[in-house]
TORMAR-657182 format. One record per atom (N, C-alpha, C, O, CB): atom name; residue in three letters; residue number from 0; x, y, z. Coordinates in steps of 0.02 Angstrom, whole numbers. Atoms other than C-alpha are relative to their C-alpha. Glycine has a CB too. Layout:
residues N
+------+------+-----+--------+--------+--------+
: atom : rest :  nr :      X :      Y :      Z :
+------+------+-----+--------+--------+--------+
:   CA :  ala : NUM :      X :      Y :      Z :
...
+------+------+-----+--------+--------+--------+
This chain:
residues 97
+------+------+-----+--------+--------+--------+
: atom : rest :  nr :      X :      Y :      Z :
+------+------+-----+--------+--------+--------+
:    N :  met :   0 :    -40 :     18 :    -52 :
:   CA :  met :   0 :  -2605 :    -40 :   3668 :
:    C :  met :   0 :     45 :    -47 :    -52 :
:    O :  met :   0 :    101 :    -58 :    -28 :
:   CB :  met :   0 :    -41 :    -36 :     69 :
:    N :  ala :   1 :    -62 :     42 :     29 :
:   CA :  ala :   1 :  -2508 :   -154 :   3535 :
:    C :  ala :   1 :     44 :     43 :    -27 :
:    O :  ala :   1 :    104 :     35 :    -17 :
:   CB :  ala :   1 :    -16 :    -51 :    -54 :
:    N :  ala :   2 :    -49 :    -42 :      5 :
:   CA :  ala :   2 :  -2441 :     -8 :   3458 :
:    C :  ala :   2 :     49 :     25 :     51 :
:    O :  ala :   2 :    108 :     39 :     38 :
:   CB :  ala :   2 :    -26 :     42 :    -20 :
:    N :  leu :   3 :    -42 :    -39 :    -53 :
:   CA :  leu :   3 :  -2375 :     59 :   3611 :
:    C :  leu :   3 :     37 :    -55 :     27 :
:    O :  leu :   3 :     86 :    -41 :     61 :
:   CB :  leu :   3 :    -43 :     42 :     58 :
:    N :  asp :   4 :    -38 :     57 :    -31 :
:   CA :  asp :   4 :  -2315 :   -115 :   3659 :
:    C :  asp :   4 :     68 :     -6 :    -30 :
:    O :  asp :   4 :    121 :     -8 :      1 :
:   CB :  asp :   4 :    -39 :    -67 :     -7 :
:    N :  leu :   5 :    -45 :     10 :     61 :
:   CA :  leu :   5 :  -2211 :   -133 :   3492 :
:    C :  leu :   5 :     42 :     70 :     10 :
:    O :  leu :   5 :    102 :     59 :     17 :
:   CB :  leu :   5 :    -45 :     -9 :    -83 :
:    N :  leu :   6 :    -36 :    -52 :      2 :
:   CA :  leu :   6 :  -2149 :     48 :   3502 :
:    C :  leu :   6 :     46 :      5 :     62 :
:    O :  leu :   6 :    101 :     32 :     59 :
:   CB :  leu :   6 :    -41 :     53 :     -9 :
:    N :  gly :   7 :    -20 :    -19 :    -63 :
:   CA :  gly :   7 :  -2109 :     46 :   3682 :
:    C :  gly :   7 :     60 :    -57 :     19 :
:    O :  gly :   7 :     88 :    -52 :     74 :
:   CB :  gly :   7 :    -66 :      1 :     52 :
:    N :  arg :   8 :    -57 :     51 :     -8 :
:   CA :  arg :   8 :  -1976 :   -112 :   3667 :
:    C :  arg :   8 :     56 :     32 :    -11 :
:    O :  arg :   8 :     63 :     70 :    -59 :
:   CB :  arg :   8 :     -3 :    -59 :    -42 :
:    N :  arg :   9 :    -67 :    -24 :      5 :
:   CA :  arg :   9 :  -1802 :    -73 :   3701 :
:    C :  arg :   9 :     28 :      2 :    -77 :
:    O :  arg :   9 :     25 :    -48 :   -112 :
:   CB :  arg :   9 :     45 :    -47 :     46 :
:    N :  trp :  10 :    -26 :    -16 :     52 :
:   CA :  trp :  10 :  -1722 :      5 :   3549 :
:    C :  trp :  10 :    -41 :      7 :    -67 :
:    O :  trp :  10 :    -14 :     24 :   -119 :
:   CB :  trp :  10 :     44 :    -39 :     -2 :
:    N :  thr :  11 :     41 :      9 :     50 :
:   CA :  thr :  11 :  -1866 :    -11 :   3438 :
:    C :  thr :  11 :     -4 :     72 :    -40 :
:    O :  thr :  11 :     -1 :     76 :   -101 :
:   CB :  thr :  11 :    -67 :    -27 :     28 :
:    N :  leu :  12 :      9 :    -68 :     26 :
:   CA :  leu :  12 :  -1886 :    182 :   3415 :
:    C :  leu :  12 :     62 :     20 :    -22 :
:    O :  leu :  12 :     63 :     72 :    -54 :
:   CB :  leu :  12 :    -27 :     49 :     49 :
:    N :  arg :  13 :    -56 :    -23 :     27 :
:   CA :  arg :  13 :  -1696 :    185 :   3379 :
:    C :  arg :  13 :     18 :    -30 :    -73 :
:    O :  arg :  13 :     59 :     -7 :   -112 :
:   CB :  arg :  13 :     50 :    -12 :     48 :
:    N :  val :  14 :     20 :     33 :     72 :
:   CA :  val :  14 :  -1729 :     78 :   3229 :
:    C :  val :  14 :    -16 :     22 :    -42 :
:    O :  val :  14 :     16 :     21 :    -95 :
:   CB :  val :  14 :    -36 :    -33 :     -8 :
:    N :  ile :  15 :     35 :    -35 :     35 :
:   CA :  ile :  15 :  -1852 :    168 :   3162 :
:    C :  ile :  15 :     22 :     61 :    -19 :
:    O :  ile :  15 :     22 :     75 :    -79 :
:   CB :  ile :  15 :    -50 :      4 :     24 :
:    N :  trp :  16 :    -40 :    -61 :      6 :
:   CA :  trp :  16 :  -1765 :    340 :   3189 :
:    C :  trp :  16 :     52 :    -13 :    -43 :
:    O :  trp :  16 :     48 :     24 :    -92 :
:   CB :  trp :  16 :     26 :     26 :     63 :
:    N :  glu :  17 :    -47 :     17 :     35 :
:   CA :  glu :  17 :  -1608 :    264 :   3109 :
:    C :  glu :  17 :    -33 :      2 :    -83 :
:    O :  glu :  17 :    -15 :     41 :   -127 :
:   CB :  glu :  17 :     28 :    -69 :     30 :
:    N :  leu :  18 :     25 :     22 :     71 :
:   CA :  leu :  18 :  -1710 :    198 :   2949 :
:    C :  leu :  18 :    -27 :     74 :    -31 :
:    O :  leu :  18 :    -15 :     90 :    -89 :
:   CB :  leu :  18 :    -69 :    -65 :      6 :
:    N :  gln :  19 :     30 :    -64 :     20 :
:   CA :  gln :  19 :  -1801 :    375 :   2941 :
:    C :  gln :  19 :     51 :     42 :    -22 :
:    O :  gln :  19 :     34 :     86 :    -62 :
:   CB :  gln :  19 :    -37 :     34 :     52 :
:    N :  gln :  20 :    -52 :    -33 :     34 :
:   CA :  gln :  20 :  -1643 :    447 :   2900 :
:    C :  gln :  20 :     34 :    -24 :    -50 :
:    O :  gln :  20 :     66 :     17 :    -83 :
:   CB :  gln :  20 :     39 :     15 :     36 :
:    N :  glu :  21 :    -27 :     38 :     58 :
:   CA :  glu :  21 :  -1579 :    327 :   2777 :
:    C :  glu :  21 :     -1 :    -73 :      9 :
:    O :  glu :  21 :     24 :   -101 :     57 :
:   CB :  glu :  21 :     68 :     21 :    -14 :
:    N :  pro :  22 :     -6 :     71 :     11 :
:   CA :  pro :  22 :  -1609 :    148 :   2718 :
:    C :  pro :  22 :     72 :    -22 :     21 :
:    O :  pro :  22 :    122 :     10 :      4 :
:   CB :  pro :  22 :    -16 :    -18 :    -75 :
:    N :  ala :  23 :    -67 :     23 :      3 :
:   CA :  ala :  23 :  -1469 :     40 :   2777 :
:    C :  ala :  23 :      6 :    -80 :     10 :
:    O :  ala :  23 :    -46 :   -113 :     13 :
:   CB :  ala :  23 :     40 :     37 :     53 :
:    N :  gly :  24 :    -15 :     75 :     -1 :
:   CA :  gly :  24 :  -1399 :   -138 :   2791 :
:    C :  gly :  24 :      3 :     -8 :     63 :
:    O :  gly :  24 :      1 :     40 :    101 :
:   CB :  gly :  24 :     63 :    -26 :    -35 :
:    N :  phe :  25 :    -15 :     24 :    -73 :
:   CA :  phe :  25 :  -1376 :   -241 :   2952 :
:    C :  phe :  25 :     57 :     32 :     26 :
:    O :  phe :  25 :     54 :     72 :     73 :
:   CB :  phe :  25 :     12 :    -73 :      5 :
:    N :  arg :  26 :    -71 :    -38 :    -20 :
:   CA :  arg :  26 :  -1204 :   -184 :   2975 :
:    C :  arg :  26 :      6 :     70 :     13 :
:    O :  arg :  26 :     35 :     96 :     62 :
:   CB :  arg :  26 :     47 :     -7 :    -51 :
:    N :  glu :  27 :      2 :    -80 :     -8 :
:   CA :  glu :  27 :  -1230 :     -4 :   2946 :
:    C :  glu :  27 :    -39 :     18 :     63 :
:    O :  glu :  27 :    -18 :     63 :    100 :
:   CB :  glu :  27 :    -38 :     37 :    -65 :
:    N :  leu :  28 :     47 :    -21 :    -52 :
:   CA :  leu :  28 :  -1380 :     -3 :   3077 :
:    C :  leu :  28 :     28 :    -29 :     55 :
:    O :  leu :  28 :      7 :    -11 :    110 :
:   CB :  leu :  28 :    -73 :    -20 :     -9 :
:    N :  arg :  29 :    -21 :     17 :    -69 :
:   CA :  arg :  29 :  -1283 :    -94 :   3196 :
:    C :  arg :  29 :     57 :     40 :     25 :
:    O :  arg :  29 :     64 :     47 :     86 :
:   CB :  arg :  29 :     19 :    -71 :      4 :
:    N :  arg :  30 :    -39 :    -50 :     -5 :
:   CA :  arg :  30 :  -1131 :     35 :   3166 :
:    C :  arg :  30 :    -24 :     66 :     37 :
:    O :  arg :  30 :     12 :     98 :     76 :
:   CB :  arg :  30 :     16 :     11 :    -62 :
:    N :  arg :  31 :     34 :    -55 :    -11 :
:   CA :  arg :  31 :  -1259 :    172 :   3195 :
:    C :  arg :  31 :    -24 :      6 :     82 :
:    O :  arg :  31 :    -23 :     58 :    115 :
:   CB :  arg :  31 :    -57 :     -2 :    -51 :
:    N :  ala :  32 :     21 :      8 :    -59 :
:   CA :  ala :  32 :  -1323 :    109 :   3357 :
:    C :  ala :  32 :     56 :    -43 :     38 :
:    O :  ala :  32 :     49 :   -103 :     49 :
:   CB :  ala :  32 :    -68 :    -29 :     -2 :
:    N :  asp :  33 :    -52 :     50 :    -25 :
:   CA :  asp :  33 :  -1163 :     50 :   3437 :
:    C :  asp :  33 :    -13 :    -36 :     69 :
:    O :  asp :  33 :     20 :    -86 :     84 :
:   CB :  asp :  33 :     68 :     37 :      6 :
:    N :  ala :  34 :     22 :     35 :    -55 :
:   CA :  ala :  34 :  -1236 :     -1 :   3594 :
:    C :  ala :  34 :    -48 :    -52 :     12 :
:    O :  ala :  34 :    -59 :    -77 :     67 :
:   CB :  ala :  34 :    -15 :     37 :     31 :
:    N :  met :  35 :     46 :     45 :      6 :
:   CA :  met :  35 :  -1361 :   -115 :   3538 :
:    C :  met :  35 :     34 :    -64 :    -22 :
:    O :  met :  35 :     86 :    -64 :    -55 :
:   CB :  met :  35 :    -53 :     22 :    -44 :
:    N :  ser :  36 :    -37 :     73 :      7 :
:   CA :  ser :  36 :  -1320 :   -304 :   3529 :
:    C :  ser :  36 :    -29 :    -19 :    -78 :
:    O :  ser :  36 :    -82 :      3 :   -100 :
:   CB :  ser :  36 :    -27 :    -68 :     70 :
:    N :  ser :  37 :     21 :     21 :     51 :
:   CA :  ser :  37 :  -1327 :   -386 :   3365 :
:    C :  ser :  37 :    -70 :    -54 :     15 :
:    O :  ser :  37 :   -111 :    -69 :    -29 :
:   CB :  ser :  37 :     62 :    -28 :    -33 :
:    N :  ser :  38 :     54 :     53 :     -1 :
:   CA :  ser :  38 :  -1454 :   -511 :   3434 :
:    C :  ser :  38 :    -60 :     41 :     15 :
:    O :  ser :  38 :   -114 :     18 :     -4 :
:   CB :  ser :  38 :     12 :    -60 :     56 :
:    N :  val :  39 :     55 :    -46 :     -8 :
:   CA :  val :  39 :  -1568 :   -367 :   3487 :
:    C :  val :  39 :    -22 :     38 :    -69 :
:    O :  val :  39 :    -83 :     40 :    -80 :
:   CB :  val :  39 :     22 :     52 :     53 :
:    N :  leu :  40 :     11 :    -19 :     63 :
:   CA :  leu :  40 :  -1563 :   -285 :   3314 :
:    C :  leu :  40 :    -32 :    -35 :    -34 :
:    O :  leu :  40 :    -79 :    -11 :    -65 :
:   CB :  leu :  40 :     45 :     10 :    -29 :
:    N :  thr :  41 :     27 :     35 :     37 :
:   CA :  thr :  41 :  -1603 :   -438 :   3237 :
:    C :  thr :  41 :    -65 :     -2 :     15 :
:    O :  thr :  41 :   -107 :     10 :    -28 :
:   CB :  thr :  41 :     26 :    -52 :     -4 :
:    N :  asp :  42 :     64 :      4 :    -37 :
:   CA :  asp :  42 :  -1750 :   -460 :   3358 :
:    C :  asp :  42 :    -44 :     50 :    -27 :
:    O :  asp :  42 :   -103 :     38 :    -42 :
:   CB :  asp :  42 :      8 :     11 :     74 :
:    N :  arg :  43 :     53 :    -50 :     -4 :
:   CA :  arg :  43 :  -1812 :   -291 :   3327 :
:    C :  arg :  43 :    -12 :      1 :   -103 :
:    O :  arg :  43 :    -66 :     13 :   -130 :
:   CB :  arg :  43 :     37 :     92 :     51 :
:    N :  leu :  44 :     20 :     -7 :     62 :
:   CA :  leu :  44 :  -1795 :   -295 :   3134 :
:    C :  leu :  44 :    -45 :    -44 :    -21 :
:    O :  leu :  44 :    -91 :    -27 :    -59 :
:   CB :  leu :  44 :     46 :      0 :    -37 :
:    N :  arg :  45 :     57 :     68 :      4 :
:   CA :  arg :  45 :  -1890 :   -464 :   3128 :
:    C :  arg :  45 :    -61 :     32 :     21 :
:    O :  arg :  45 :   -106 :     31 :    -21 :
:   CB :  arg :  45 :     17 :    -73 :     56 :
:    N :  glu :  46 :     64 :    -31 :    -31 :
:   CA :  glu :  46 :  -2027 :   -373 :   3234 :
:    C :  glu :  46 :    -35 :     47 :    -35 :
:    O :  glu :  46 :    -97 :     47 :    -39 :
:   CB :  glu :  46 :     13 :     30 :     59 :
:    N :  leu :  47 :      4 :    -55 :     35 :
:   CA :  leu :  47 :  -2029 :   -228 :   3139 :
:    C :  leu :  47 :    -23 :    -21 :    -74 :
:    O :  leu :  47 :    -57 :     20 :   -105 :
:   CB :  leu :  47 :     67 :     38 :      6 :
:    N :  thr :  48 :     -7 :     31 :     66 :
:   CA :  thr :  48 :  -2030 :   -336 :   2971 :
:    C :  thr :  48 :    -80 :    -35 :     12 :
:    O :  thr :  48 :   -128 :    -10 :    -16 :
:   CB :  thr :  48 :     78 :    -58 :    -11 :
:    N :  asp :  49 :     67 :     28 :    -16 :
:   CA :  asp :  49 :  -2183 :   -439 :   3030 :
:    C :  asp :  49 :    -56 :     28 :      2 :
:    O :  asp :  49 :   -109 :      3 :    -17 :
:   CB :  asp :  49 :     -2 :    -21 :     48 :
:    N :  val :  50 :     69 :    -27 :      0 :
:   CA :  val :  50 :  -2294 :   -306 :   3066 :
:    C :  val :  50 :     -1 :     57 :    -51 :
:    O :  val :  50 :    -40 :    104 :    -47 :
:   CB :  val :  50 :    -23 :     26 :     72 :
:    N :  gly :  51 :      7 :    -39 :     55 :
:   CA :  gly :  51 :  -2254 :   -217 :   2910 :
:    C :  gly :  51 :     19 :     74 :     -5 :
:    O :  gly :  51 :     -6 :    116 :    -42 :
:   CB :  gly :  51 :    -61 :     -5 :    -12 :
:    N :  ile :  52 :    -13 :    -72 :    -18 :
:   CA :  ile :  52 :  -2161 :    -62 :   2976 :
:    C :  ile :  52 :     73 :     16 :    -50 :
:    O :  ile :  52 :     92 :     68 :    -76 :
:   CB :  ile :  52 :     12 :      9 :     96 :
:    N :  val :  53 :    -65 :     -4 :     26 :
:   CA :  val :  53 :  -1993 :   -113 :   2901 :
:    C :  val :  53 :    -11 :    -60 :    -64 :
:    O :  val :  53 :    -57 :   -100 :    -67 :
:   CB :  val :  53 :     64 :    -16 :     64 :
:    N :  thr :  54 :     11 :     33 :     53 :
:   CA :  thr :  54 :  -1956 :   -198 :   2733 :
:    C :  thr :  54 :     84 :    -20 :    -17 :
:    O :  thr :  54 :    125 :     19 :      7 :
:   CB :  thr :  54 :    -46 :     46 :    -57 :
:    N :  thr :  55 :    -55 :     -7 :      8 :
:   CA :  thr :  55 :  -1792 :   -266 :   2670 :
:    C :  thr :  55 :      3 :    -35 :    -75 :
:    O :  thr :  55 :    -30 :    -80 :   -100 :
:   CB :  thr :  55 :     40 :    -25 :     60 :
:    N :  asp :  56 :      8 :     37 :     82 :
:   CA :  asp :  56 :  -1741 :   -295 :   2487 :
:    C :  asp :  56 :     62 :    -51 :    -11 :
:    O :  asp :  56 :    100 :    -68 :     34 :
:   CB :  asp :  56 :      6 :     65 :    -71 :
:    N :  ala :  57 :    -39 :     51 :     23 :
:   CA :  ala :  57 :  -1636 :   -417 :   2392 :
:    C :  ala :  57 :     75 :      5 :     29 :
:    O :  ala :  57 :    106 :    -44 :     50 :
:   CB :  ala :  57 :     -3 :      2 :    -76 :
:    N :  asp :  58 :    -76 :    -18 :    -28 :
:   CA :  asp :  58 :  -1462 :   -337 :   2447 :
:    C :  asp :  58 :      1 :      0 :     73 :
:    O :  asp :  58 :     52 :      5 :    107 :
:   CB :  asp :  58 :     28 :     77 :    -24 :
:    N :  gly :  59 :      1 :    -10 :    -73 :
:   CA :  gly :  59 :  -1525 :   -334 :   2617 :
:    C :  gly :  59 :      2 :     63 :     36 :
:    O :  gly :  59 :     25 :     74 :     92 :
:   CB :  gly :  59 :     47 :    -30 :     23 :
:    N :  val :  60 :      2 :    -84 :    -24 :
:   CA :  val :  60 :  -1549 :   -150 :   2639 :
:    C :  val :  60 :    -71 :      5 :     35 :
:    O :  val :  60 :   -123 :    -12 :      6 :
:   CB :  val :  60 :      6 :     64 :    -75 :
:    N :  tyr :  61 :     71 :     -7 :    -31 :
:   CA :  tyr :  61 :  -1691 :   -112 :   2768 :
:    C :  tyr :  61 :    -19 :     83 :    -18 :
:    O :  tyr :  61 :     19 :    132 :    -25 :
:   CB :  tyr :  61 :      2 :    -20 :     94 :
:    N :  arg :  62 :     11 :    -67 :      4 :
:   CA :  arg :  62 :  -1793 :     33 :   2741 :
:    C :  arg :  62 :    -74 :      1 :     30 :
:    O :  arg :  62 :    -99 :    -54 :     41 :
:   CB :  arg :  62 :     11 :     29 :    -76 :
:    N :  leu :  63 :     67 :      5 :    -27 :
:   CA :  leu :  63 :  -1972 :     83 :   2814 :
:    C :  leu :  63 :    -50 :      3 :    -57 :
:    O :  leu :  63 :    -35 :     38 :   -105 :
:   CB :  leu :  63 :    -13 :     57 :     52 :
:    N :  thr :  64 :     50 :     12 :     33 :
:   CA :  thr :  64 :  -2126 :     43 :   2724 :
:    C :  thr :  64 :    -37 :     59 :     -7 :
:    O :  thr :  64 :    -28 :    102 :     36 :
:   CB :  thr :  64 :    -33 :    -50 :     26 :
:    N :  glu :  65 :     62 :    -46 :    -12 :
:   CA :  glu :  65 :  -2265 :    159 :   2686 :
:    C :  glu :  65 :    -21 :     14 :     66 :
:    O :  glu :  65 :    -23 :     71 :     89 :
:   CB :  glu :  65 :    -56 :    -26 :    -31 :
:    N :  leu :  66 :     31 :      5 :    -66 :
:   CA :  leu :  66 :  -2335 :    113 :   2850 :
:    C :  leu :  66 :     46 :     33 :     52 :
:    O :  leu :  66 :     22 :     65 :     98 :
:   CB :  leu :  66 :    -16 :    -74 :     18 :
:    N :  gly :  67 :    -55 :     -4 :    -43 :
:   CA :  gly :  67 :  -2172 :    141 :   2938 :
:    C :  gly :  67 :     28 :     82 :     -3 :
:    O :  gly :  67 :     49 :    118 :     42 :
:   CB :  gly :  67 :     58 :    -57 :    -25 :
:    N :  asn :  68 :     -1 :    -84 :     16 :
:   CA :  asn :  68 :  -2151 :    320 :   2849 :
:    C :  asn :  68 :    -56 :     34 :     34 :
:    O :  asn :  68 :    -45 :     90 :     57 :
:   CB :  asn :  68 :    -10 :     19 :    -82 :
:    N :  ala :  69 :     69 :    -42 :    -23 :
:   CA :  ala :  69 :  -2331 :    370 :   2912 :
:    C :  ala :  69 :     10 :      9 :     75 :
:    O :  ala :  69 :    -31 :     45 :    104 :
:   CB :  ala :  69 :    -79 :    -44 :    -16 :
:    N :  leu :  70 :    -16 :     -8 :    -66 :
:   CA :  leu :  70 :  -2254 :    356 :   3090 :
:    C :  leu :  70 :     40 :     56 :     12 :
:    O :  leu :  70 :     45 :     70 :     72 :
:   CB :  leu :  70 :     28 :    -54 :     26 :
:    N :  arg :  71 :    -27 :    -55 :      3 :
:   CA :  arg :  71 :  -2152 :    508 :   3051 :
:    C :  arg :  71 :    -42 :     64 :     46 :
:    O :  arg :  71 :    -21 :     90 :     97 :
:   CB :  arg :  71 :      5 :     10 :    -74 :
:    N :  pro :  72 :     36 :    -60 :    -29 :
:   CA :  pro :  72 :  -2285 :    643 :   3095 :
:    C :  pro :  72 :     -4 :    -20 :     72 :
:    O :  pro :  72 :     19 :     22 :    110 :
:   CB :  pro :  72 :    -75 :     15 :    -34 :
:    N :  ser :  73 :     14 :     22 :    -77 :
:   CA :  ser :  73 :  -2326 :    551 :   3269 :
:    C :  ser :  73 :     46 :     12 :     31 :
:    O :  ser :  73 :     35 :     46 :     81 :
:   CB :  ser :  73 :    -15 :    -65 :     17 :
:    N :  leu :  74 :    -60 :      1 :    -35 :
:   CA :  leu :  74 :  -2146 :    541 :   3322 :
:    C :  leu :  74 :     32 :     77 :     -6 :
:    O :  leu :  74 :     82 :     89 :     29 :
:   CB :  leu :  74 :     49 :    -60 :    -31 :
:    N :  glu :  75 :    -39 :    -63 :     -5 :
:   CA :  glu :  75 :  -2099 :    729 :   3282 :
:    C :  glu :  75 :    -21 :     43 :     59 :
:    O :  glu :  75 :     14 :     92 :     75 :
:   CB :  glu :  75 :     -8 :     41 :    -64 :
:    N :  pro :  76 :    -11 :    -44 :    -64 :
:   CA :  pro :  76 :  -2176 :    796 :   3447 :
:    C :  pro :  76 :     45 :    -32 :     54 :
:    O :  pro :  76 :     76 :     -1 :     98 :
:   CB :  pro :  76 :    -71 :     15 :     35 :
:    N :  leu :  77 :    -60 :     31 :    -42 :
:   CA :  leu :  77 :  -2071 :    676 :   3534 :
:    C :  leu :  77 :     70 :     41 :    -20 :
:    O :  leu :  77 :    103 :     73 :     21 :
:   CB :  leu :  77 :      9 :    -88 :    -18 :
:    N :  arg :  78 :    -63 :    -39 :      5 :
:   CA :  arg :  78 :  -1919 :    748 :   3435 :
:    C :  arg :  78 :      6 :     67 :     20 :
:    O :  arg :  78 :     59 :     89 :     43 :
:   CB :  arg :  78 :     20 :      1 :    -59 :
:    N :  asp :  79 :     -2 :    -65 :    -17 :
:   CA :  asp :  79 :  -1966 :    916 :   3464 :
:    C :  asp :  79 :      6 :     12 :     81 :
:    O :  asp :  79 :     42 :     55 :    107 :
:   CB :  asp :  79 :    -62 :     31 :    -30 :
:    N :  trp :  80 :     -6 :      8 :    -74 :
:   CA :  trp :  80 :  -1990 :    881 :   3650 :
:    C :  trp :  80 :     79 :    -18 :     33 :
:    O :  trp :  80 :    101 :      4 :     86 :
:   CB :  trp :  80 :    -52 :    -60 :     18 :
:    N :  ala :  81 :    -73 :     19 :    -14 :
:   CA :  ala :  81 :  -1804 :    799 :   3650 :
:    C :  ala :  81 :     32 :     55 :    -14 :
:    O :  ala :  81 :     73 :     70 :     30 :
:   CB :  ala :  81 :     29 :    -58 :    -38 :
:    N :  asp :  82 :    -29 :    -60 :      8 :
:   CA :  asp :  82 :  -1745 :    954 :   3574 :
:    C :  asp :  82 :     13 :     32 :     56 :
:    O :  asp :  82 :     68 :     43 :     81 :
:   CB :  asp :  82 :    -32 :     36 :    -37 :
:    N :  arg :  83 :     11 :    -50 :    -49 :
:   CA :  arg :  83 :  -1818 :   1057 :   3705 :
:    C :  arg :  83 :     39 :    -19 :     62 :
:    O :  arg :  83 :     72 :     20 :     96 :
:   CB :  arg :  83 :    -74 :      9 :     14 :
:    N :  trp :  84 :    -35 :     29 :    -74 :
:   CA :  trp :  84 :  -1752 :    949 :   3852 :
:    C :  trp :  84 :     68 :     -4 :     -1 :
:    O :  trp :  84 :    100 :      2 :     51 :
:   CB :  trp :  84 :    -20 :    -75 :     21 :
:    N :  ser :  85 :    -78 :    -11 :      9 :
:   CA :  ser :  85 :  -1575 :    944 :   3781 :
:    C :  ser :  85 :     21 :     58 :      5 :
:    O :  ser :  85 :     69 :     65 :     42 :
:   CB :  ser :  85 :     26 :    -20 :    -57 :
:    N :  ala :  86 :    -16 :    -72 :     -6 :
:   CA :  ala :  86 :  -1560 :   1128 :   3762 :
:    C :  ala :  86 :    -16 :     20 :     77 :
:    O :  ala :  86 :     27 :     56 :    102 :
:   CB :  ala :  86 :    -44 :     46 :    -56 :
:    N :  glu :  87 :     18 :    -28 :    -63 :
:   CA :  glu :  87 :  -1645 :   1160 :   3941 :
:    C :  glu :  87 :     62 :    -36 :     52 :
:    O :  glu :  87 :     96 :     -5 :     92 :
:   CB :  glu :  87 :    -87 :    -21 :     21 :
:    N :  leu :  88 :    -74 :     37 :    -39 :
:   CA :  leu :  88 :  -1506 :   1020 :   4019 :
:    C :  leu :  88 :     63 :     41 :    -28 :
:    O :  leu :  88 :     96 :     61 :     20 :
:   CB :  leu :  88 :     14 :    -96 :    -25 :
:    N :  ser :  89 :    -44 :    -33 :     36 :
:   CA :  ser :  89 :  -1380 :   1108 :   3910 :
:    C :  ser :  89 :     10 :     72 :     53 :
:    O :  ser :  89 :     58 :     89 :     88 :
:   CB :  ser :  89 :    -32 :     11 :    -82 :
:    N :  ala :  90 :      7 :    -77 :    -24 :
:   CA :  ala :  90 :  -1429 :   1281 :   3979 :
:    C :  ala :  90 :     12 :    -10 :     83 :
:    O :  ala :  90 :     48 :     30 :    113 :
:   CB :  ala :  90 :    -87 :     39 :    -22 :
:    N :  gln :  91 :     -2 :     24 :    -71 :
:   CA :  gln :  91 :  -1438 :   1208 :   4158 :
:    C :  gln :  91 :     69 :    -20 :     35 :
:    O :  gln :  91 :     80 :    -10 :     95 :
:   CB :  gln :  91 :    -42 :    -59 :      1 :
:    N :  arg :  92 :    -66 :     29 :      0 :
:   CA :  arg :  92 :  -1260 :   1133 :   4153 :
:    C :  arg :  92 :     52 :     64 :    -27 :
:    O :  arg :  92 :    112 :     63 :    -14 :
:   CB :  arg :  92 :      1 :    -72 :    -53 :
:    N :  gly :  93 :    -35 :    -58 :     32 :
:   CA :  gly :  93 :  -1197 :   1301 :   4061 :
:    C :  gly :  93 :     35 :    -31 :    -56 :
:    O :  gly :  93 :     91 :     -8 :    -63 :
:   CB :  gly :  93 :     51 :     39 :     48 :
:    N :  asp :  94 :    -25 :     31 :     60 :
:   CA :  asp :  94 :  -1152 :   1199 :   3908 :
:    C :  asp :  94 :     -6 :     54 :    -60 :
:    O :  asp :  94 :    -49 :     98 :    -57 :
:   CB :  asp :  94 :    -42 :    -69 :    -16 :
:    N :  asp :  95 :     -1 :    -34 :     68 :
:   CA :  asp :  95 :  -1125 :   1283 :   3740 :
:    C :  asp :  95 :    -49 :    -26 :    -54 :
:    O :  asp :  95 :    -66 :      6 :   -105 :
:   CB :  asp :  95 :     68 :     -6 :    -29 :
:    N :  gly :  96 :     61 :     31 :     48 :
:   CA :  gly :  96 :  -1257 :   1159 :   3657 :
:    C :  gly :  96 :     19 :    -65 :    -19 :
:    O :  gly :  96 :    -18 :    -99 :    -54 :
:   CB :  gly :  96 :    -15 :     42 :    -69 :
+------+------+-----+--------+--------+--------+
């Protein structure tokens, strides 16, 4: 339940998603998730660092730890479902994609 509690917090999965794509500093992460407030990003990065999912280096670049990267296989089914959902919504609307 603790894992679901952590991952279910607003913006947590977005931070993990962005760091799976590429390590980044605070400003870059903030730019990638433009609707997230700086205070929420600070909180999420602190929480994820405290539990060993994210680390930061001396230059302030955040990256997933080995434990954080181990989440990838668990999140792939969610990504697959989201792609399917998006495609179905587009088809219902008659969008090109």
